[in-house]
FILOZA-657535 format. One record per residue (C-alpha): x, z, y. Coordinates in steps of 0.2 Angstrom, whole numbers, padded with zeros to 4 digits, always signed. Layout:
N
XZY
...
// end
This chain:
137
-0113-0003+0007
-0106+0003-0009
-0095+0018-0008
-0080+0021-0019
-0069+0036-0022
-0051+0034-0026
-0038+0048-0029
-0020+0047-0031
-0003+0056-0028
+0015+0057-0031
+0023+0057-0048
+0027+0076-0048
+0009+0081-0041
+0015+0089-0025
+0006+0077-0014
-0012+0071-0017
-0024+0060-0007
-0042+0054-0008
-0050+0038-0002
-0069+0038+0000
-0078+0023+0008
-0080+0004+0005
-0069-0005-0008
-0053-0008+0001
-0044-0025+0002
-0028-0026-0008
-0014-0037-0010
+0004-0040-0015
+0018-0039-0001
+0034-0048-0004
+0043-0043+0012
+0061-0037+0011
+0056-0019+0017
+0043-0017+0003
+0056-0024-0010
+0070-0012-0004
+0060+0003-0002
+0050+0001-0018
+0065-0005-0028
+0053-0018-0035
+0050-0037-0032
+0034-0033-0023
+0023-0019-0017
+0004-0018-0020
-0005-0010-0006
-0023-0008+0000
-0031-0007+0017
-0040+0009+0021
-0048+0015+0037
-0039+0031+0042
-0056+0040+0043
-0058+0036+0024
-0041+0043+0019
-0038+0062+0017
-0022+0071+0011
-0029+0084-0001
-0013+0093-0006
+0005+0093+0002
+0013+0085+0016
+0023+0069+0014
+0040+0066+0022
+0041+0050+0033
+0054+0037+0034
+0054+0025+0049
+0057+0009+0040
+0055-0002+0056
+0051+0000+0074
+0032+0002+0070
+0032+0005+0051
+0031+0022+0043
+0033+0025+0024
+0026+0041+0018
+0034+0048+0003
+0036+0064-0008
+0053+0072-0004
+0052+0081-0021
+0050+0066-0033
+0053+0051-0021
+0036+0043-0024
+0032+0031-0010
+0014+0035-0007
+0008+0025+0008
+0013+0015+0023
+0007+0017+0041
+0010+0006+0056
+0010+0010+0075
+0003-0007+0077
-0013-0003+0066
-0016+0016+0070
-0034+0015+0063
-0028+0010+0045
-0017+0018+0032
-0010+0007+0017
-0009+0017+0001
+0001+0010-0013
-0010+0005-0028
+0002+0011-0041
+0000+0029-0035
-0018+0029-0039
-0024+0039-0054
-0032+0024-0060
-0024+0008-0052
-0036-0003-0062
-0050+0001-0050
-0041-0010-0037
-0039-0029-0039
-0026-0038-0027
-0034-0052-0017
-0019-0060-0009
+0000-0062-0007
+0008-0059+0010
+0026-0063+0016
+0028-0076+0002
+0043-0083+0012
+0052-0068+0006
+0047-0068-0012
+0061-0067-0024
+0063-0083-0033
+0062-0077-0051
+0046-0066-0048
+0032-0077-0053
+0014-0072-0054
+0002-0085-0062
-0014-0082-0051
-0024-0092-0039
-0024-0079-0025
-0022-0085-0007
-0004-0085-0002
+0003-0082+0016
+0021-0085+0022
+0019-0070+0033
+0004-0059+0036
-0014-0064+0034
-0020-0073+0049
-0031-0063+0061
-0046-0075+0059
-0048-0071+0041
// end
């Protein structure tokens, strides 16, 4: 297994994190929650096992964006850093744009495309799912 080390944090530097482990899966999320909380047409995330994720500086604030969703952000600069879910307690979903080098992660899919904004077009051949990625994949 190849191990990758990724570091990231908020815009002002008050919160920092480190990911160390296998290369995480990544993709675009087009759901309305991601659109509204990021202020963008989509959010790019990565799946990280909680044991491979460590906060190295600061403590994020938490916004409960749904019954199970928790968005962790910097209360100083407002950067949305990662998402966690009560439905998937063994994972955390850092946002690729907060990495020191976001070029290290390549999105592999699109989820919640039934909510994709009509004018937002990405010309790629990545798999697309109307909702979430089916369990069998």
